[in-house]
ZAMARGU-4260 file (C-alpha; in steps of 0.2 Angstrom, whole numbers, plus 5000, padded with zeros to 4 digits):
<rodrens>
0) 5489/5203/4821 | 5501/5195/4808 | 5515/5185/4814 | 5532/5185/4804 | 5536/5170/4794
5) 5550/5161/4802 | 5561/5152/4789 | 5569/5136/4795 | 5588/5135/4791 | 5593/5122/4780
10) 5605/5108/4786 | 5623/5113/4781 | 5635/5100/4776 | 5651/5099/4787 | 5666/5096/4776
15) 5679/5095/4790 | 5674/5082/4803 | 5690/5082/4812 | 5689/5086/4831 | 5695/5104/4836
20) 5710/5106/4847 | 5699/5114/4861 | 5684/5104/4867 | 5669/5113/4875 | 5656/5102/4883
25) 5637/5105/4886 | 5640/5105/4905 | 5653/5119/4903 | 5641/5130/4893 | 5627/5128/4906
30) 5639/5131/4921 | 5645/5147/4912 | 5627/5153/4909 | 5621/5150/4927 | 5636/5156/4937
35) 5641/5170/4926 | 5639/5187/4935 | 5626/5198/4925 | 5631/5215/4920 | 5624/5227/4933
40) 5620/5241/4920 | 5610/5228/4910 | 5602/5221/4925 | 5596/5238/4931 | 5589/5242/4914
45) 5580/5226/4914 | 5572/5229/4931 | 5567/5247/4926 | 5558/5241/4910 | 5549/5227/4919
50) 5544/5239/4933 | 5537/5251/4920 | 5527/5237/4912 | 5519/5232/4928 | 5516/5250/4933
55) 5506/5253/4917 | 5494/5238/4919 | 5494/5235/4938 | 5476/5242/4940 | 5469/5230/4927
60) 5466/5215/4939 | 5471/5208/4956 | 5482/5195/4947 | 5493/5209/4940 | 5497/5215/4958
65) 5501/5197/4963 | 5513/5194/4948 | 5521/5211/4951 | 5524/5207/4970 | 5531/5190/4966
70) 5543/5197/4953 | 5550/5209/4965 | 5551/5194/4977 | 5561/5184/4964 | 5573/5199/4962
75) 5576/5199/4981 | 5569/5216/4985 | 5557/5211/4999 | 5553/5229/5004 | 5547/5234/4987
80) 5537/5218/4986 | 5529/5222/5003 | 5525/5239/4996 | 5516/5232/4981 | 5506/5220/4992
85) 5501/5235/5003 | 5496/5245/4987 | 5486/5230/4981 | 5476/5229/4997 | 5473/5248/4997
90) 5463/5245/4981 | 5444/5248/4983 | 5441/5230/4978 | 5456/5219/4983 | 5455/5222/5002
95) 5439/5211/5003 | 5448/5197/4993 | 5453/5184/5006 | 5465/5175/4994 | 5475/5191/4992
100) 5477/5192/5011 | 5482/5174/5011 | 5495/5176/4998 | 5502/5192/5006 | 5504/5182/5023
105) 5512/5167/5014 | 5525/5179/5006 | 5530/5185/5023 | 5531/5167/5030 | 5540/5160/5016
110) 5554/5173/5018 | 5555/5171/5037 | 5546/5187/5042 | 5534/5179/5056 | 5531/5196/5064
115) 5526/5204/5048 | 5515/5189/5044 | 5506/5191/5061 | 5502/5209/5057 | 5495/5204/5040
120) 5484/5190/5048 | 5478/5202/5062 | 5473/5215/5049 | 5464/5201/5039 | 5454/5194/5053
125) 5449/5211/5058 | 5442/5216/5041 | 5435/5199/5037 | 5429/5191/5053 | 5417/5179/5045
130) 5429/5171/5033 | 5435/5155/5041 | 5449/5152/5029 | 5459/5167/5036 | 5456/5161/5054
135) 5462/5143/5049 | 5478/5150/5041 | 5482/5161/5056 | 5480/5147/5068 | 5490/5135/5057
140) 5505/5147/5056 | 5505/5150/5075 | 5504/5131/5078 | 5519/5128/5066 | 5529/5141/5075
145) 5526/5132/5091 | 5516/5147/5098 | 5502/5136/5106 | 5496/5150/5118 | 5495/5162/5104
150) 5485/5150/5093 | 5473/5148/5108 | 5471/5167/5109 | 5467/5167/5091 | 5454/5153/5093
155) 5446/5163/5108 | 5445/5179/5097 | 5437/5169/5083 | 5424/5161/5095 | 5418/5178/5100
160) 5411/5180/5082 | 5400/5164/5084 | 5407/5154/5069 | 5399/5139/5062 | 5400/5121/5069
165) 5416/5117/5060 | 5425/5132/5068 | 5420/5126/5086 | 5425/5108/5081 | 5442/5114/5075
170) 5445/5122/5092 | 5440/5107/5101 | 5452/5096/5090 | 5466/5108/5093 | 5464/5106/5112
175) 5463/5087/5111 | 5479/5086/5101 | 5488/5093/5116 | 5478/5083/5129 | 5469/5098/5136
180) 5453/5088/5140 | 5446/5100/5152 | 5448/5115/5140 | 5440/5104/5126 | 5425/5100/5138
185) 5423/5118/5142 | 5423/5123/5124 | 5410/5109/5120 | 5399/5117/5133 | 5400/5134/5125
190) 5398/5126/5108 | 5381/5118/5113 | 5375/5134/5120 | 5380/5143/5104 | 5372/5129/5093
195) 5359/5121/5103 | 5355/5107/5090 | 5354/5089/5092 | 5369/5085/5082 | 5380/5096/5094
200) 5374/5087/5109 | 5377/5070/5101 | 5395/5075/5096 | 5397/5081/5114 | 5391/5064/5121
205) 5402/5054/5109 | 5417/5065/5115 | 5413/5060/5133 | 5411/5042/5129 | 5428/5041/5120
210) 5436/5048/5136 | 5426/5035/5147 | 5414/5048/5155 | 5398/5038/5154 | 5389/5048/5166
215) 5393/5065/5157 | 5388/5057/5140 | 5371/5052/5147 | 5369/5070/5154 | 5372/5076/5136
220) 5359/5065/5129 | 5347/5070/5142 | 5350/5089/5138 | 5347/5085/5120 | 5330/5078/5124
225) 5325/5094/5131 | 5330/5104/5116 | 5323/5092/5102 | 5310/5101/5092 | 5308/5093/5074
230) 5303/5075/5070 | 5319/5072/5060 | 5330/5078/5074 | 5320/5067/5087 | 5322/5051/5076
235) 5341/5054/5075 | 5342/5058/5094 | 5332/5042/5099 | 5343/5031/5087 | 5359/5039/5095
240) 5353/5037/5112 | 5348/5019/5110 | 5365/5015/5102 | 5374/5023/5117 | 5364/5013/5130
245) 5367/4997/5120 | 5386/5000/5120 | 5384/5002/5139 | 5375/4986/5139 | 5360/4994/5148
250) 5346/4986/5137 | 5332/4988/5150 | 5337/5006/5153 | 5337/5009/5134 | 5321/5000/5131
255) 5312/5009/5145 | 5319/5026/5142 | 5316/5025/5123 | 5297/5021/5126 | 5296/5035/5138
260) 5304/5047/5126 | 5292/5041/5112 | 5277/5043/5123 | 5282/5061/5128 | 5286/5064/5109
265) 5268/5059/5104 | 5261/5070/5118 | 5271/5084/5112 | 5266/5082/5094 | 5247/5081/5099
270) 5249/5097/5109 | 5260/5108/5098 | 5261/5099/5081 | 5252/5105/5065 | 5239/5095/5056
275) 5251/5085/5046 | 5263/5080/5060 | 5248/5075/5071 | 5242/5064/5057 | 5259/5056/5055
280) 5261/5053/5074 | 5244/5044/5075 | 5248/5034/5059 | 5264/5028/5068 | 5255/5024/5083
285) 5242/5014/5073 | 5256/5005/5064 | 5264/4999/5080 | 5247/4992/5086 | 5246/4983/5069
290) 5263/4976/5071 | 5259/4970/5089 | 5243/4962/5082 | 5252/4953/5068 | 5265/4947/5081
295) 5251/4941/5092 | 5242/4932/5078 | 5257/4924/5070 | 5250/4909/5061 | 5232/4915/5062
300) 5228/4918/5044 | 5211/4926/5047 | 5219/4939/5059 | 5233/4943/5047 | 5221/4945/5032
305) 5210/4956/5043 | 5224/4968/5046 | 5229/4969/5028 | 5211/4972/5023 | 5210/4986/5035
310) 5226/4993/5029 | 5222/4993/5011 | 5205/5000/5014 | 5213/5017/5018 | 5215/5025/5001
315) 5228/5039/4998 | 5221/5057/5000 | 5224/5062/4982 | 5227/5054/4965 | 5245/5058/4964
320) 5259/5045/4962 | 5269/5051/4977 | 5255/5047/4989 | 5252/5030/4981 | 5270/5023/4981
325) 5269/5017/4999 | 5251/5012/4998 | 5255/5000/4983 | 5268/4990/4994 | 5254/4985/5006
330) 5246/4976/4991 | 5262/4969/4986 | 5266/4962/5003 | 5248/4956/5004 | 5250/4946/4988
335) 5267/4939/4993 | 5259/4933/5009 | 5245/4924/5001 | 5257/4916/4988 | 5272/4911/4999
340) 5265/4910/5017 | 5246/4905/5015 | 5250/4897/4998 | 5233/4902/4991 | 5234/4905/4973
345) 5216/4910/4970 | 5217/4923/4983 | 5234/4929/4977 | 5227/4931/4959 | 5212/4940/4967
350) 5223/4952/4977 | 5233/4957/4961 | 5217/4960/4951 | 5209/4971/4965 | 5225/4981/4966
355) 5225/4984/4947 | 5207/4990/4948 | 5211/5002/4962 | 5226/5011/4953 | 5220/5026/4943
360) 5227/5021/4926 | 5221/5037/4918 | 5233/5047/4928 | 5248/5035/4932 | 5252/5017/4934
365) 5264/5005/4942 | 5274/4994/4931 | 5280/4984/4946 | 5263/4978/4950 | 5260/4973/4932
370) 5276/4963/4931 | 5274/4954/4948 | 5256/4949/4942 | 5263/4943/4926 | 5277/4933/4934
375) 5265/4925/4946 | 5254/4919/4932 | 5270/4912/4923 | 5275/4903/4939 | 5257/4895/4939
380) 5260/4891/4920 | 5245/4901/4916 | 5253/4911/4901 | 5237/4917/4894 | 5232/4926/4910
385) 5248/4937/4911 | 5243/4956/4908 | 5249/4966/4893 | 5262/4978/4898 | 5279/4983/4890
390) 5289/4977/4904 | 5279/4961/4904 | 5282/4957/4886 | 5300/4961/4887 | 5303/4949/4902
395) 5292/4936/4894 | 5301/4936/4878 | 5318/4936/4887 | 5312/4921/4896 | 5307/4911/4881
400) 5322/4916/4871 | 5333/4910/4886 | 5324/4893/4885 | 5326/4893/4866 | 5308/4893/4861
405) 5310/4903/4845 | 5292/4900/4839 | 5285/4906/4855 | 5295/4922/4854 | 5288/4925/4837
410) 5271/4923/4844 | 5274/4934/4858 | 5281/4948/4847 | 5265/4946/4836 | 5254/4949/4851
415) 5266/4963/4857 | 5264/4972/4840 | 5245/4969/4839 | 5244/4977/4857 | 5256/4992/4853
420) 5259/4994/4834 | 5267/5011/4837 | 5282/5004/4847 | 5297/5005/4837 | 5307/4995/4850
425) 5296/4980/4847 | 5298/4981/4828 | 5317/4983/4830 | 5319/4968/4842 | 5308/4957/4831
430) 5319/4961/4816 | 5335/4958/4826 | 5328/4941/4831 | 5325/4936/4813 | 5342/4943/4808
435) 5351/4933/4822 | 5342/4917/4815 | 5348/4922/4797 | 5330/4924/4792 | 5333/4938/4779
440) 5317/4938/4771 | 5307/4938/4787 | 5317/4952/4794 | 5314/4962/4778 | 5296/4959/4778
445) 5295/4965/4797 | 5304/4981/4792 | 5293/4984/4777 | 5277/4981/4788 | 5285/4992/4802
450) 5288/5007/4790 | 5270/5007/4783 | 5263/5010/4801 | 5254/5027/4802 | 5262/5032/4818
455) 5278/5027/4827 | 5286/5033/4843 | 5304/5033/4836 | 5303/5032/4817 | 5320/5038/4814
460) 5328/5023/4823 | 5317/5011/4813 | 5321/5019/4796 | 5340/5019/4800 | 5340/5001/4805
465) 5331/4996/4789 | 5343/5006/4779 | 5358/4998/4788 | 5351/4981/4786 | 5349/4983/4767
470) 5366/4991/4765 | 5375/4977/4775 | 5367/4965/4763 | 5373/4975/4748 | 5356/4978/4741
475) 5359/4995/4733 | 5343/4996/4723 | 5332/4991/4738 | 5341/5004/4748 | 5337/5017/4735
480) 5319/5012/4735 | 5319/5014/4754 | 5326/5032/4753 | 5313/5036/4740 | 5299/5030/4752
485) 5307/5040/4766 | 5308/5056/4756 | 5289/5054/4752 | 5286/5055/4771 | 5299/5068/4776
490) 5310/5081/4767 | 5322/5084/4781 | 5339/5090/4775 | 5348/5076/4784 | 5338/5063/4774
495) 5344/5071/4758 | 5362/5072/4765 | 5362/5053/4770 | 5355/5048/4753 | 5368/5058/4744
500) 5382/5051/4755 | 5375/5033/4751 | 5376/5036/4732 | 5394/5044/4734 | 5400/5028/4743
505) 5390/5015/4734 | 5401/5001/4727 | 5416/5009/4735 | 5418/4997/4749 | 5433/4986/4747
510) 5446/4999/4743 | 5462/4991/4735 | 5453/4974/4732 | 5441/4982/4720 | 5455/4991/4711
515) 5464/4974/4709 | 5449/4965/4703 | 5442/4978/4691 | 5457/4988/4686 | 5461/5007/4689
520) 5451/5013/4674 | 5435/5003/4679 | 5437/5010/4696 | 5438/5028/4690 | 5422/5025/4680
525) 5413/5018/4695 | 5418/5033/4705 | 5412/5045/4692 | 5395/5036/4692 | 5394/5037/4711
530) 5398/5056/4710 | 5385/5059/4696 | 5372/5049/4707 | 5376/5060/4722 | 5375/5076/4712
535) 5358/5071/4706 | 5352/5069/4724 | 5360/5086/4729 | 5351/5094/4714 | 5334/5087/4718
540) 5336/5092/4736 | 5341/5110/4732 | 5327/5111/4719 | 5315/5106/4733 | 5321/5118/4745
545) 5321/5132/4732 | 5304/5130/4726 | 5294/5121/4740 | 5303/5128/4755 | 5312/5144/4751
550) 5311/5150/4770 | 5323/5135/4775 | 5339/5144/4770 | 5350/5137/4783 | 5346/5119/4778
555) 5349/5124/4760 | 5366/5131/4765 | 5371/5115/4775 | 5367/5105/4760 | 5378/5115/4749
560) 5392/5113/4761 | 5390/5095/4761 | 5390/5095/4742 | 5406/5105/4742 | 5414/5093/4754
565) 5409/5078/4743 | 5416/5086/4728 | 5432/5090/4737 | 5433/5072/4743 | 5433/5065/4725
570) 5449/5074/4721 | 5452/5078/4702 | 5435/5070/4697 | 5426/5082/4708 | 5421/5099/4702
575) 5421/5112/4716 | 5415/5126/4704 | 5398/5118/4702 | 5394/5122/4721 | 5404/5138/4723
580) 5393/5147/4710 | 5378/5142/4720 | 5385/5148/4737 | 5375/5162/4745 | 5381/5178/4753
585) 5380/5179/4772 | 5372/5196/4778 | 5369/5202/4796 | 5352/5210/4797 | 5341/5217/4811
590) 5323/5214/4814 | 5310/5220/4827 | 5306/5209/4842 | 5287/5209/4846 | 5281/5202/4862
595) 5263/5202/4870 | 5267/5219/4878 | 5272/5227/4861 | 5289/5230/4853 | 5303/5225/4863
600) 5318/5231/4853 | 5328/5224/4839 | 5339/5208/4837 | 5352/5203/4824 | 5351/5188/4813
605) 5360/5181/4798 | 5352/5180/4781 | 5357/5172/4766 | 5356/5179/4748 | 5357/5166/4734
610) 5363/5170/4717 | 5346/5168/4709 | 5338/5180/4722 | 5352/5192/4717 | 5348/5191/4699
615) 5329/5193/4702 | 5332/5208/4713 | 5343/5216/4699 | 5329/5213/4686 | 5316/5221/4698
620) 5327/5236/4700 | 5329/5238/4681 | 5310/5236/4678 | 5307/5249/4691 | 5319/5261/4683
</rodrens>
């Protein structure tokens, strides 16, 4: 759709600047526009046109019905607005939309029609009994109007549909706001019967506790004990019950009752639990026995070591890391005990070594164990005994750098790279260390050695850091040599693009300072040289993609777009026609999609036809003719 061109009027010169005899203020103009009575014929014509527009598009979506009804409300025609709301609800889709019912009722309430609003809410909760939003709005309206018995009747009506826990709790809070404690207690009884979960009983007990009914609260907890089924629910229940008895300062009762509950729980699991739950229960029982033995044998090193040895002798059932995570902490605690409590460095070292032997490193490993073992050796000043891991090297180098041992850091980086020559992170950090020390030749030698490695985990980051390093030093020829070496390894179009951008911006840093030093003519000559060098790079790139990789048409198109932008950025010096003559034609084509089960239809894709392909196609047609 074409928009008409709007002409901005020109400023006119006022010749006579003397004030007029009658002054009109902006306030007077606004007052006349607001309080002026509209023409009844004009108003009727406007309303007719608007209603016709709404009638034509009202079946498009529910939002149109809402806008139509609100417009009639703004005109003061409430009966017609109510009729539109009713028509919208009669639509085969809109009557199930709770938001539409809420807006209809809000319209009635905002215009002081409470009886109409009650009728709307009553119809809404009848049609949508499982939508909590409608019930909440209905109750809120009655409570605002001060109709507390009516709100209570709505809640009772809602509870017959067995809502979720939040609905019951809202009813209880409603009664509590008006100090109807007995009613709230009765509702809690029904709530626990409808939702016999541990959480419901705990909430009931806390309600009774807040109102000083300790006996009733204890009965709630005892009722929850009879309904507990799962292990997680039992844990939360025992914790809540213990906290309750602790608040009541009944420590002996809490201890005895908790032990009795735990004993009954173990018996229950042994009778009705599955294999996994029985194993977990027996493991918990054994764990308590071990803890009692450790407490009994506090200070007895042989007894404590015997418990640790028996614990670590139980290997996990499978070689999966999730089974080994808790098992590894047994070894860690064992090693920390030997180092800190027993103060036996030889046994500590032996514990770490045995732990590293037990871990199946061909499937997974734990860096935490390696790091703790290395930190232990460093604390013992045994630097050669630290194991080789990535985190160990990083922490060790960080420690030496903090102490200012630069030569030691270089030696560590050398060992790090001998152990993991494919780690780009190590090469980068080594070069950054030398650059921070202003050792340019060392940093350059590190980058050169890193780029000659046959395999790297992140070669793009390493090459980019090398290029940025040389560019920051103003070494343009070295940068070109690096780009040439990089193009020998990869012919990615982004490498060609970055090479061309480098040539286009070479010797251009400095801006106005270069113009003042060299002069305008010399600056223009330099810009032409940069543009010519960038063109040669683009030419070589396009020649490679045309001959060696003709199937990579999208990369070729992106290179042409970059070249076109470069020519445009040079202004008058640039020649856009050099690129425009090479731009391809974009065609939409279809091709057959073949899957394992056979042909699966067709898909559309974009193809590019370059000028030389068009010429060769025309020549083939002439030869065939």
